[in-house]
Wavefront OBJ file of the C-alpha trace (Angstrom):
o trace
v -0.612 0.197 0.115
v 3.018 2.190 0.814
v 3.341 2.255 -3.268
v 1.209 5.386 -4.278
v 4.153 7.423 -3.498
v 7.403 8.484 -3.828
v 10.720 7.160 -2.128
v 11.900 8.602 0.639
v 14.742 11.222 0.202
v 17.427 9.860 2.053
v 21.155 10.459 1.294
v 23.608 8.694 3.931
v 27.264 10.035 4.010
v 30.366 9.755 6.661
v 31.084 6.016 7.720
v 30.105 2.989 8.138
v 26.733 1.490 6.517
v 24.066 2.302 8.664
v 23.795 6.382 9.717
v 23.905 6.693 13.854
v 22.919 10.464 13.392
v 20.002 11.188 11.489
v 18.768 14.690 10.258
v 15.000 15.412 8.915
v 14.078 18.390 6.958
v 10.588 18.735 5.393
v 7.868 17.395 7.497
v 6.463 20.247 6.626
v 6.559 20.381 3.395
v 6.168 24.609 3.215
v 8.979 25.254 5.547
v 12.381 25.906 3.179
v 14.412 27.045 5.647
v 15.196 23.827 7.158
v 15.274 22.036 3.139
v 17.115 24.271 2.495
v 19.672 23.352 5.507
v 18.955 19.620 4.656
v 20.629 19.968 1.176
v 23.818 22.135 2.069
v 24.565 19.487 4.801
v 24.282 16.921 2.180
v 26.192 19.121 -0.472
v 28.593 20.099 2.056
v 32.351 18.445 2.051
v 31.761 17.808 5.703
v 34.502 15.434 7.984
v 32.405 13.127 9.438
v 32.759 11.278 11.991
v 29.280 8.624 11.971
v 26.929 7.386 9.067
v 24.452 10.279 8.649
v 21.771 10.406 7.492
v 20.120 13.664 5.529
v 16.641 12.961 5.037
v 13.681 15.379 3.413
v 10.640 13.530 5.625
v 7.720 14.975 3.315
v 8.805 15.598 -0.851
v 5.516 15.209 -2.141
v 4.655 17.999 0.659
v 8.135 19.884 -0.586
v 7.293 19.548 -4.549
v 3.561 21.637 -3.980
v 4.663 24.090 -1.845
v 2.425 22.656 0.710
v 2.182 22.047 4.629
v 1.555 18.434 4.311
v -1.234 16.926 1.671
v -3.704 14.352 3.365
v -2.524 14.764 7.117
v 0.152 17.025 9.333
v 2.981 14.452 9.155
v 4.306 16.157 12.580
v 0.969 14.826 14.416
v 0.898 11.097 12.681
v 4.244 9.396 14.417
v 4.974 6.409 14.788
v 2.386 6.357 11.724
v 0.092 3.596 10.677
v 1.715 1.111 7.301
v -2.135 0.800 6.443
v -3.143 4.430 6.668
v -3.459 8.034 4.907
v -0.399 9.079 2.992
v 1.430 10.828 5.591
v 0.871 7.994 8.101
v 2.242 4.780 5.432
v 5.501 7.911 5.750
v 5.924 8.143 8.956
v 6.315 4.622 10.042
v 8.414 4.095 7.085
v 10.604 6.632 8.479
v 9.967 5.079 11.833
v 11.113 1.318 10.291
v 13.767 3.180 8.679
v 15.647 4.596 10.603
v 15.378 2.695 13.859
v 17.384 3.174 16.978
v 19.042 6.019 16.357
v 19.910 9.397 17.566
v 17.492 11.912 15.329
v 17.370 15.860 14.889
v 14.753 17.671 13.009
v 15.447 21.060 11.188
v 12.325 23.328 10.816
v 12.369 26.889 10.793
v 15.833 28.743 10.861
v 16.549 32.174 12.340
v 17.536 34.197 8.196
v 19.792 36.224 10.157
v 21.515 32.955 12.469
v 23.591 30.053 10.814
v 23.277 26.478 11.623
v 26.054 24.806 12.743
v 26.275 21.057 13.112
v 28.789 19.586 15.423
v 29.837 15.581 16.195
l 1 2 3 4 5 6 7 8 9 10 11 12 13 14 15 16 17 18 19 20 21 22 23 24 25 26 27 28 29 30 31 32 33 34 35 36 37 38 39 40 41 42 43 44 45 46 47 48 49 50 51 52 53 54 55 56 57 58 59 60 61 62 63 64 65 66 67 68 69 70 71 72 73 74 75 76 77 78 79 80 81 82 83 84 85 86 87 88 89 90 91 92 93 94 95 96 97 98 99 100 101 102 103 104 105 106 107 108 109 110 111 112 113 114 115 116 117 118
């Protein structure tokens, strides 16, 4: 049932096959600053000491420029594999991320820099 939306937008960088840290943005497709921050981190030449997954959580809402398409992804975790679109996305993210450290980048003040440190 999860085939009716696109693949998860995940980029894994750093040592190891499985990430120990997950950085998430785009839970709400209209929060552009976090999305830009994650995309910059994906492209940056980082000296990562652990595997890091950079995730844009709701790619179709991002593409549409909408907060969400069916229901608020931020309100449906851990999700439901048989639920609506966002509930299925949440369930897939929870299965994929497993037991690791996760942080979400949402609104970033335009005059402040975002720093990610080990």
